[in-house]
NUKOL-345610 format. One record per residue: residue number from 1; chain; x, y, z of N, C-alpha, C, CB in turn. Coordinates in steps of 0.02 Angstrom, whole numbers, plus 50000, padded with zeros to 5 digits. Glycine has a CB too. Layout:
# NUKOL-345610
PT  resi  chain   n.c1   n.c2   n.c3  ca.c1  ca.c2  ca.c3   c.c1   c.c2   c.c3  cb.c1  cb.c2  cb.c3
PT   NUM      A      X      Y      Z      X      Y      Z      X      Y      Z      X      Y      Z
...
***
This chain:
# NUKOL-345610
PT  resi  chain   n.c1   n.c2   n.c3  ca.c1  ca.c2  ca.c3   c.c1   c.c2   c.c3  cb.c1  cb.c2  cb.c3
PT     1      A  54422  56289  51397  54413  56252  51459  54372  56189  51447  54380  56297  51512
PT     2      A  54320  56195  51408  54277  56138  51393  54317  56084  51356  54216  56160  51352
PT     3      A  54360  56105  51309  54402  56057  51272  54447  56019  51321  54444  56094  51219
PT     4      A  54475  56055  51369  54519  56025  51419  54482  55972  51459  54548  56079  51466
PT     5      A  54422  55987  51483  54382  55941  51522  54363  55879  51481  54319  55975  51548
PT     6      A  54343  55889  51419  54325  55833  51375  54386  55789  51364  54297  55859  51307
PT     7      A  54444  55819  51352  54505  55780  51342  54523  55740  51405  54564  55826  51324
PT     8      A  54516  55771  51462  54531  55738  51525  54483  55679  51536  54526  55787  51583
PT     9      A  54419  55690  51524  54370  55636  51532  54384  55579  51484  54300  55663  51521
PT    10      A  54403  55594  51424  54420  55543  51374  54480  55502  51397  54434  55576  51306
PT    11      A  54531  55535  51422  54591  55500  51447  54573  55455  51506  54646  55551  51468
PT    12      A  54535  55481  51552  54515  55442  51610  54471  55383  51592  54479  55486  51660
PT    13      A  54430  55391  51542  54384  55337  51523  54419  55278  51491  54331  55364  51476
PT    14      A  54478  55289  51462  54513  55233  51430  54566  55201  51476  54547  55257  51367
PT    15      A  54574  55226  51536  54620  55196  51584  54590  55130  51610  54636  55245  51643
PT    16      A  54630  55078  51616  54603  55015  51642  54580  55024  51714  54656  54959  51638
PT    17      A  54527  54990  51730  54499  54994  51798  54520  54931  51835  54421  55002  51797
PT    18      A  54553  54939  51892  54574  54882  51932  54514  54848  51964  54625  54903  51986
PT    19      A  54511  54783  51956  54455  54745  51984  54478  54701  52042  54421  54703  51930
PT    20      A  54539  54713  52066  54565  54673  52120  54532  54692  52185  54641  54681  52124
PT    21      A  54526  54641  52228  54501  54653  52296  54557  54687  52335  54479  54586  52331
PT    22      A  54542  54742  52366  54592  54778  52405  54591  54752  52476  54579  54855  52403
PT    23      A  54648  54727  52498  54654  54700  52565  54663  54758  52613  54714  54649  52570
PT    24      A  54622  54759  52665  54625  54812  52714  54679  54799  52767  54557  54820  52748
PT    25      A  54690  54735  52783  54740  54718  52833  54763  54646  52823  54712  54727  52905
PT    26      A  54814  54627  52859  54839  54559  52854  54786  54507  52872  54901  54549  52899
PT    27      A  54738  54528  52912  54686  54482  52935  54635  54465  52881  54650  54512  52994
PT    28      A  54635  54501  52825  54588  54489  52771  54610  54434  52723  54578  54553  52732
PT    29      A  54673  54414  52725  54697  54365  52677  54664  54297  52687  54772  54357  52682
PT    30      A  54642  54269  52632  54613  54202  52634  54668  54150  52631  54562  54192  52575
PT    31      A  54664  54102  52676  54713  54048  52679  54674  53982  52688  54764  54058  52737
PT    32      A  54708  53928  52675  54678  53862  52683  54717  53824  52736  54676  53823  52615
PT    33      A  54683  53799  52787  54717  53760  52839  54745  53696  52808  54669  53744  52898
PT    34      A  54788  53663  52845  54818  53601  52820  54765  53547  52812  54874  53578  52867
PT    35      A  54709  53556  52847  54652  53509  52841  54607  53526  52781  54611  53509  52905
PT    36      A  54622  53582  52747  54585  53600  52687  54528  53649  52699  54558  53540  52656
PT    37      A  54521  53677  52758  54468  53724  52774  54488  53795  52754  54450  53721  52849
PT    38      A  54444  53830  52716  54456  53900  52698  54445  53944  52759  54409  53922  52639
PT    39      A  54490  53991  52770  54485  54037  52826  54523  54100  52809  54512  54004  52893
PT    40      A  54531  54143  52858  54573  54203  52852  54619  54205  52912  54529  54269  52847
PT    41      A  54658  54257  52918  54700  54265  52977  54664  54303  53033  54765  54302  52959
PT    42      A  54600  54317  53023  54559  54352  53073  54562  54320  53143  54487  54355  53049
PT    43      A  54562  54253  53148  54565  54223  53215  54628  54242  53255  54562  54148  53210
PT    44      A  54678  54269  53222  54741  54286  53255  54747  54361  53268  54799  54263  53213
PT    45      A  54692  54397  53257  54692  54469  53271  54706  54480  53345  54624  54501  53250
PT    46      A  54751  54528  53358  54769  54542  53428  54824  54498  53454  54708  54536  53471
PT    47      A  54850  54454  53413  54905  54410  53433  54969  54429  53395  54887  54335  53420
PT    48      A  55025  54411  53422  55089  54417  53387  55094  54354  53344  55150  54425  53437
PT    49      A  55107  54364  53279  55112  54307  53234  55184  54299  53209  55064  54316  53174
PT    50      A  55207  54237  53209  55271  54219  53179  55252  54174  53119  55320  54183  53230
PT    51      A  55258  54201  53059  55237  54167  52998  55299  54140  52962  55197  54215  52950
PT    52      A  55298  54075  52946  55358  54042  52920  55340  53996  52862  55392  54001  52976
PT    53      A  55380  53999  52808  55373  53949  52755  55417  53889  52774  55394  53978  52684
PT    54      A  55387  53831  52779  55420  53772  52807  55427  53716  52755  55382  53747  52867
PT    55      A  55471  53669  52771  55481  53610  52728  55507  53552  52771  55531  53626  52670
PT    56      A  55486  53493  52755  55502  53434  52795  55569  53402  52779  55449  53383  52785
PT    57      A  55597  53417  52722  55659  53384  52701  55716  53434  52690  55648  53344  52637
PT    58      A  55720  53482  52735  55767  53537  52730  55818  53533  52787  55731  53606  52731
PT    59      A  55876  53561  52777  55926  53563  52830  55903  53604  52890  55990  53592  52803
PT    60      A  55853  53646  52881  55826  53687  52936  55763  53658  52968  55811  53757  52910
PT    61      A  55743  53598  52946  55681  53568  52971  55681  53560  53047  55671  53500  52938
PT    62      A  55740  53551  53077  55743  53544  53150  55719  53608  53186  55815  53529  53172
PT    63      A  55711  53663  53149  55684  53724  53180  55612  53714  53204  55687  53782  53131
PT    64      A  55578  53663  53179  55511  53649  53205  55512  53643  53281  55483  53583  53174
PT    65      A  55565  53612  53308  55571  53607  53382  55570  53676  53414  55635  53569  53401
PT    66      A  55609  53722  53387  55612  53789  53414  55547  53828  53408  55667  53828  53381
PT    67      A  55513  53819  53351  55447  53852  53342  55397  53825  53393  55421  53843  53270
PT    68      A  55397  53760  53401  55350  53729  53448  55365  53752  53520  55353  53652  53444
PT    69      A  55429  53757  53537  55448  53780  53604  55424  53852  53616  55525  53776  53614
PT    70      A  55435  53896  53567  55410  53965  53572  55334  53966  53579  55432  54006  53511
PT    71      A  55301  53927  53538  55228  53926  53539  55202  53904  53607  55201  53880  53483
PT    72      A  55229  53850  53632  55206  53824  53697  55220  53874  53754  55240  53757  53713
PT    73      A  55278  53907  53751  55297  53953  53804  55255  54017  53804  55370  53970  53797
PT    74      A  55237  54041  53744  55206  54107  53739  55135  54108  53712  55248  54150  53696
PT    75      A  55106  54051  53697  55038  54053  53667  54987  54083  53714  55017  53983  53647
PT    76      A  54994  54071  53779  54946  54099  53827  54954  54175  53833  54955  54066  53896
PT    77      A  55012  54201  53814  55025  54273  53816  55008  54306  53749  55098  54286  53833
PT    78      A  54991  54265  53698  54969  54295  53635  55012  54282  53574  54963  54366  53644
PT    79      A  55058  54234  53577  55098  54217  53518  55066  54160  53480  55170  54200  53538
PT    80      A  55066  54164  53414  55047  54108  53373  55099  54100  53317  54975  54118  53343
PT    81      A  55120  54039  53307  55165  54022  53252  55121  53993  53196  55222  53970  53274
PT    82      A  55131  54017  53135  55091  53993  53078  55139  53964  53026  55049  54051  53047
PT    83      A  55132  53899  53013  55175  53865  52966  55142  53856  52898  55195  53797  52994
PT    84      A  55177  53879  52846  55154  53874  52777  55202  53831  52736  55146  53944  52745
PT    85      A  55187  53767  52727  55231  53724  52687  55238  53750  52616  55204  53653  52686
PT    86      A  55299  53741  52589  55315  53765  52522  55364  53717  52490  55343  53837  52524
PT    87      A  55351  53699  52428  55393  53651  52392  55436  53685  52338  55350  53597  52361
PT    88      A  55447  53749  52344  55483  53786  52292  55559  53783  52296  55462  53857  52294
PT    89      A  55586  53758  52350  55658  53760  52360  55685  53688  52360  55676  53796  52425
PT    90      A  55714  53668  52304  55743  53601  52296  55693  53545  52311  55804  53594  52341
PT    91      A  55630  53558  52299  55576  53508  52310  55581  53476  52380  55580  53453  52256
PT    92      A  55591  53517  52430  55601  53491  52498  55536  53484  52538  55647  53537  52536
PT    93      A  55479  53495  52504  55414  53482  52536  55368  53449  52484  55382  53548  52564
PT    94      A  55385  53388  52462  55347  53355  52409  55284  53319  52433  55391  53307  52374
PT    95      A  55276  53311  52498  55222  53270  52524  55154  53306  52522  55238  53249  52596
PT    96      A  55102  53267  52533  55034  53294  52537  55025  53328  52604  54980  53238  52526
PT    97      A  54971  53366  52611  54957  53400  52674  54949  53350  52731  54895  53443  52668
PT    98      A  54916  53294  52719  54907  53243  52771  54975  53217  52793  54863  53185  52745
PT    99      A  55019  53202  52745  55085  53177  52762  55127  53229  52798  55122  53155  52698
PT   100      A  55121  53292  52778  55157  53347  52812  55134  53352  52884  55147  53414  52775
PT   101      A  55069  53352  52894  55041  53358  52961  55065  53301  53005  54964  53360  52959
PT   102      A  55062  53240  52980  55085  53182  53019  55159  53187  53035  55070  53116  52980
PT   103      A  55200  53206  52986  55271  53214  52996  55285  53264  53052  55306  53236  52931
PT   104      A  55252  53321  53050  55264  53373  53100  55243  53351  53169  55227  53437  53080
PT   105      A  55187  53317  53174  55163  53295  53240  55207  53240  53269  55091  53271  53236
PT   106      A  55223  53190  53228  55261  53132  53251  55333  53151  53267  55260  53077  53198
PT   107      A  55366  53188  53225  55437  53203  53233  55452  53263  53277  55467  53214  53167
PT   108      A  55405  53312  53281  55420  53373  53317  55365  53393  53367  55431  53429  53269
PT   109      A  55312  53355  53370  55257  53371  53416  55223  53436  53401  55283  53372  53486
PT   110      A  55221  53456  53338  55193  53520  53318  55119  53525  53336  55203  53532  53243
PT   111      A  55102  53578  53373  55032  53592  53389  55011  53661  53363  55022  53589  53465
PT   112      A  55058  53701  53339  55040  53767  53313  55005  53758  53245  55103  53812  53305
PT   113      A  54966  53808  53223  54928  53802  53161  54973  53794  53099  54884  53864  53152
PT   114      A  54953  53746  53059  54987  53733  52995  54936  53743  52939  55017  53659  52992
PT   115      A  54960  53762  52881  54917  53778  52825  54935  53736  52764  54922  53853  52809
PT   116      A  54893  53740  52714  54904  53704  52652  54966  53731  52617  54842  53708  52606
PT   117      A  54996  53690  52575  55055  53711  52537  55039  53771  52494  55082  53654  52494
PT   118      A  55087  53817  52490  55080  53877  52450  55144  53890  52411  55063  53938  52495
PT   119      A  55141  53940  52368  55201  53965  52334  55217  54033  52364  55189  53970  52255
PT   120      A  55282  54045  52375  55303  54107  52406  55340  54153  52358  55348  54093  52465
PT   121      A  55355  54128  52298  55389  54167  52246  55357  54152  52179  55465  54150  52244
PT   122      A  55368  54196  52131  55345  54184  52063  55274  54208  52050  55349  54111  52048
PT   123      A  55249  54191  51991  55183  54215  51969  55126  54190  52012  55172  54194  51898
PT   124      A  55134  54132  52042  55080  54103  52083  55091  54113  52158  55073  54030  52068
PT   125      A  55130  54164  52175  55142  54179  52245  55075  54191  52280  55188  54241  52253
PT   126      A  55068  54161  52339  55007  54171  52378  55002  54245  52397  55007  54126  52443
PT   127      A  54943  54275  52393  54935  54347  52410  54963  54366  52479  54862  54365  52407
PT   128      A  54957  54322  52528  54986  54337  52594  55060  54349  52588  54972  54279  52643
PT   129      A  55094  54309  52549  55167  54316  52542  55186  54376  52499  55197  54253  52513
PT   130      A  55144  54393  52450  55156  54456  52414  55157  54514  52465  55101  54468  52359
PT   131      A  55108  54513  52508  55101  54565  52559  55160  54565  52607  55035  54557  52597
PT   132      A  55176  54508  52636  55230  54503  52685  55296  54529  52655  55239  54431  52709
PT   133      A  55311  54506  52594  55373  54525  52561  55376  54600  52545  55383  54485  52497
PT   134      A  55318  54628  52530  55317  54700  52514  55326  54742  52578  55252  54719  52479
PT   135      A  55307  54715  52634  55311  54752  52697  55381  54749  52729  55261  54725  52746
PT   136      A  55415  54694  52718  55483  54686  52745  55527  54654  52691  55483  54643  52810
PT   137      A  55570  54694  52662  55614  54670  52610  55669  54626  52639  55645  54728  52571
PT   138      A  55695  54582  52598  55748  54537  52619  55817  54564  52605  55739  54471  52586
PT   139      A  55863  54518  52597  55934  54533  52585  55943  54579  52526  55973  54468  52575
PT   140      A  55980  54632  52535  55995  54683  52484  55932  54713  52453  56037  54652  52429
PT   141      A  55878  54718  52492  55817  54749  52469  55774  54706  52424  55833  54811  52434
PT   142      A  55789  54642  52421  55751  54597  52378  55685  54576  52412  55793  54534  52361
PT   143      A  55633  54570  52373  55570  54543  52399  55570  54467  52400  55511  54569  52358
PT   144      A  55609  54437  52358  55609  54365  52349  55626  54328  52413  55657  54346  52294
PT   145      A  55591  54273  52425  55609  54227  52480  55667  54185  52454  55547  54182  52502
PT   146      A  55720  54181  52492  55780  54147  52469  55780  54072  52482  55840  54177  52502
PT   147      A  55745  54050  52535  55746  53979  52553  55691  53963  52602  55816  53959  52582
PT   148      A  55685  53900  52619  55637  53878  52670  55654  53911  52737  55638  53800  52677
PT   149      A  55604  53916  52779  55610  53941  52847  55628  54015  52852  55662  53902  52883
PT   150      A  55605  54054  52803  55606  54127  52810  55550  54146  52857  55599  54163  52740
PT   151      A  55563  54191  52902  55515  54207  52956  55494  54280  52952  55546  54192  53025
PT   152      A  55429  54292  52963  55402  54359  52967  55370  54367  53036  55351  54374  52910
PT   153      A  55387  54420  53071  55358  54434  53136  55308  54491  53129  55414  54451  53189
PT   154      A  55247  54479  53152  55191  54526  53146  55166  54543  53216  55134  54496  53102
PT   155      A  55158  54609  53229  55136  54629  53296  55061  54621  53305  55156  54702  53308
PT   156      A  55037  54638  53365  54966  54628  53383  54919  54670  53341  54956  54645  53455
PT   157      A  54943  54723  53310  54902  54766  53268  54904  54744  53195  54924  54839  53274
PT   158      A  54941  54692  53179  54945  54667  53111  54999  54698  53069  54880  54678  53078
PT   159      A  55045  54735  53100  55100  54765  53063  55158  54716  53059  55124  54831  53098
PT   160      A  55185  54708  52998  55243  54664  52988  55304  54700  53015  55252  54644  52912
PT   161      A  55331  54676  53070  55385  54709  53107  55454  54694  53079  55382  54688  53180
PT   162      A  55465  54630  53060  55532  54612  53037  55529  54547  52997  55580  54605  53095
PT   163      A  55584  54535  52963  55593  54475  52921  55660  54445  52939  55588  54492  52843
PT   164      A  55662  54378  52944  55723  54344  52964  55736  54287  52916  55717  54318  53037
PT   165      A  55799  54276  52900  55819  54224  52854  55816  54154  52884  55888  54237  52829
PT   166      A  55828  54106  52842  55824  54035  52861  55870  54018  52920  55842  53992  52802
PT   167      A  55930  54045  52922  55978  54027  52974  55961  54055  53042  56047  54050  52953
PT   168      A  55915  54103  53045  55895  54132  53110  55857  54080  53150  55852  54196  53100
PT   169      A  55884  54064  53207  55853  54012  53250  55793  54042  53287  55904  53983  53301
PT   170      A  55740  54003  53293  55680  54028  53328  55695  54058  53397  55630  53973  53335
PT   171      A  55738  54025  53436  55751  54050  53504  55784  54120  53504  55797  54001  53541
PT   172      A  55818  54138  53449  55849  54204  53446  55797  54259  53438  55899  54207  53388
PT   173      A  55735  54241  53423  55681  54290  53416  55644  54302  53482  55632  54267  53363
PT   174      A  55660  54264  53533  55623  54265  53596  55620  54334  53628  55654  54216  53644
PT   175      A  55675  54369  53631  55676  54435  53663  55630  54484  53626  55747  54463  53666
PT   176      A  55633  54484  53560  55590  54527  53521  55516  54508  53529  55609  54524  53446
PT   177      A  55502  54444  53530  55433  54420  53540  55408  54444  53608  55430  54343  53535
PT   178      A  55448  54437  53659  55428  54459  53727  55410  54533  53727  55485  54446  53778
PT   179      A  55448  54574  53692  55434  54646  53689  55367  54660  53655  55491  54684  53652
PT   180      A  55352  54621  53603  55289  54630  53566  55228  54605  53605  55294  54596  53500
PT   181      A  55239  54558  53648  55183  54531  53687  55163  54579  53742  55201  54463  53717
***
């Protein structure tokens, strides 16, 4: 018996120890606003979140109008749209954060929160997107984001409810958003 315990302790002692920070909820993820301020998603606790990877030079860029319309219509009821620019798809978001912010305000009147550019796929994927993709798989069970304007809908408790592809128009999410509010 003693030999067994010593062997077990030896095996356990050589196992690598994970030093990663364990995220307790979606609200713990650190993000950077488009203005460069470090924050978390904690300010959105208790709200329905529509999280989207966006790009200014994409065929789906006109969806900004739909996101802004949803945000204006439902923000008082608890909806927030969160835009995360990403330049991973055909370099369709090459501009700086200042230029992105100006583009969104001037062309689409965007008032919903925007964040600094991130990566949504690959080795440098932002931890928030690792989490979102693991909670709601995409086409054919893939975690990978296929293109700009992939949408994740998160309920008031922070649970990732669903994932929608680029072609899904913001207004088509309205009924589901109303149910979550």
